[in-house]
C-alpha positions, 0 to 999 in steps of 0.5 A: 951460401946454400946451394941447390942440389940435384936429385933423381925424383920420379917421373910424376915430379919431373914431368909436370903438366902445364897450363897453358902448354908451352910451345916447346918443353924438353924434359931431362932426367933429374931435378933441382932442389932449390934452397929457401935462400935463392941467389939471383942475378940480372937487371935490377928491376927484373930481380925485384920482379922475380923476388915479388912473384916467387915469394909467398907460397914458395917460401923463397927468399931471393938474394941478389948475387953478382956471380954464381947465382942459381937463378939467372935472368937476362934479356934476349931477342925474341917476339914480345912476351917470349922467353926461354927457361932452362933448369939444369944441375947448375941452376935456372936460366931465364932469357926473356924478350921483355918484362912480360916475357919474364913474368910469363917465365916466372909463372911457368917456373912456379908451375914446375914446382910442387902444387903447394907452391901456389898456396898462400904460405910454404908447406913446412918441410916441403921440398922445392924440386924443379925438373931439368927442362928446357922450355921455349914459349911465346903467346899466340895472341898479344891480348890475353884478357879477362873482364870482371863486372864489379858494378852489378855486384860490388866485389871487395877490394882484396878480391881484385888483388886476388883476381890480378894474381889469378890472371898472372898465374895463367899468363893473362895480361889484360884485366878489363875492369867494368866500373859502372852500370845501371845498377851501380857506379863504382869509381870515385869521381871527385868532381861529382861526389854524388856518383858514389854517395848516390849512384853506388847504392841500390835499395835491393837486388832483383835477380829475375825480372818481375820477381820479388827482390832480396830486401837487402841494400847493396853497394860499394865503390873504390877510391881513386887511391885504392885503384892507383895502388891496384893498378901498380900492383897489376903492372908488377905482375904483367897485367894491364888494367883496362878500365871501362866507364860505359856510356852513353847507355847503361847510365841509370846510376849516373842519372840517379845521382845527376838527373840533369845529364839525362832527360826526364830523369828527375827522381830516378833511382838506381835500378834494382834489377836487370834489363836494358833501360831507355834512360840514357845520357842526353848528349848536350854540351853540358853532358859532354863536359861532364863525361870529359871530367869523368874520363879526366879523373879516370886517366889520372888513375889508370895509365893503360894505353887502352880506355874502354868506353862501353857503347853497348845496348844504348836504346834511341827510344828516348832520343826519338821522343825528345825535342832537345835531341832533335835540336842536337841532330840539326845542330850537328848536321846528323841524319837522325837520332841514330847518328847521335851515338856515333857522333858521341863515340867519335868525339870521345875517341878523338878526346882520348887520342889527344891524350895518348889513349886508344878507345876500346868499345863493344861492337855496337860502336861500329853498328852505324859505320866504321870508327877508325882508330878504335879497337872493337871488342866483338861480343855478338859472336865472331861476325862483328869482329870479322866485319870490323877487321875487314874495315881495318879495325883492331879487334879483340874477340870476346864472343858471348858464346863461349867467352861469357863466363856468367853462362851455365857451365853445363845442363846439369840441374845442380848448376847454380842460377846463371844466364840461360845459355850453356858454355862449358870448358870444352866449348872454350877449348875448342872454339876458334876465334880466328875462324873465318878471319882472312889471313890479311886481317890477322895482324889486327886481331889483337887477341881474345877475352873472357867476360864475367858479368856479376848480375847473379854473382854476389860474392868472390866465391861465386865469381871463382866458381863461374870463372874457373876452370874456364879462365884456365882454358881461355889462357890455354887458347890465348897462348897456344890456340884452340885445343881438343878437350881430350888432350887438355883434360889431363893437364887441366885436372893436374892444374886444378890441384894448383888452384886447390892449393891457392884456395880457389873455389873452382868448379870440378870437371865432374860438376859442382861440389855439394856446397857449390850447387844451386840448392833450393834458395836464391841460387836454384836453377829455374830454367826448366830444372826448378820453378819454371820461368815465363817465356818473357823472363827467359827472354829478358835474361837471354837479352841482358 
């Protein structure tokens, strides 16, 4: 059986710069060169996990061994997701508190290897040297999340697998998958096939309100079996997919397919452009039965303990004009139409709880009072999250500034078209999600999450440009807390070489490559650096 060899590689090799930074890392002299045929011992399912996660770009072939294994995996006491990784002349030992800790340790182990180990295939003749080191690590937050909107622009299924891999690479453990919007429905519902035969396609895309569209139909959806397979793939990589079906607002695509669940929605089409639309679900008994049917099928696909129900940006104007809505208000003993959405949220929360799931909603779900047992995702800054924590809610901080990664990454005119507010990687690094949170409320602060909304991103390459390196920085904060940009920058620059090996279309720290710039076409930046938008158009985009 081939053995590893000890070497005396130079300091550049033996002192890798890591992102996220572990809690403790003590490097020694020398390094261990791993053979392609690597023996491994430990619990059977852990060995399978290691074989799965260390394959690919490393070229490693893990072979189970009872004794004398070079990679030794074991379970040890510790807080959730914690691990200790030791590499010495006799091999590598990983002691993890749980499977999530094991996955995090394996991610660190890959970062200790040469950059090319993050590629899609091993470098011919490359030497897999791991420095002698002792690392002790555990995350600051339990919820380390990233969100991806596949409704505004459909993303091909292979990219969802790549996105999972990139989250796992950064030790992020929640993938919030946003499956419906006014502009498109992406989840196959077998009881309601028109949701995808009609609701998954729009005639074209309008990128700026009031401007001409691109004249190109857009659409797509995922079958339930496709998402089941993706869900299992993510679980093996320590990533829980938290699916979102956004109700009762943002449902124009649903109403285009089934207008009977709205009011006056006959003949409605899937919208082509951005905005917050008045047309929302009419919360009749028939609509509630439909919503339960949809979530029944969603729960059959995803086994996440958390189910996101949206709840954001639901105008009441249509209900205020509706005699049927007034009747529902009377029948349900509500004070007015403003009570309809809280009633709906409470109903869906209880329905999910009966099935062993916890409701997650955007912070609007507590605008009209508390929603006990629901997790609040605070996107209007930190303040709604602080209020929810004070009321006893569990909270995920997802503040739009700086955690919305569809916002511009700088003020440069070279940046491609995005949302008007700037949010640099430095902003993400220095933003403290805990600021203003009372100590007694901290146990209910589950963690943090970044968001990628795709109204202006049409391809995976555009998503990667907007998401990275800000996602790398978010991972740093999720594991270690806010960090001074000047301290992070050398490690982040080193980490970008790993992204380059993986072929990720990330934004360089100095600014976009020439081929990433907005140019003079659809992606041209218009807000003050190119053709001027009207004040109304900027307001529309800023509120979207």
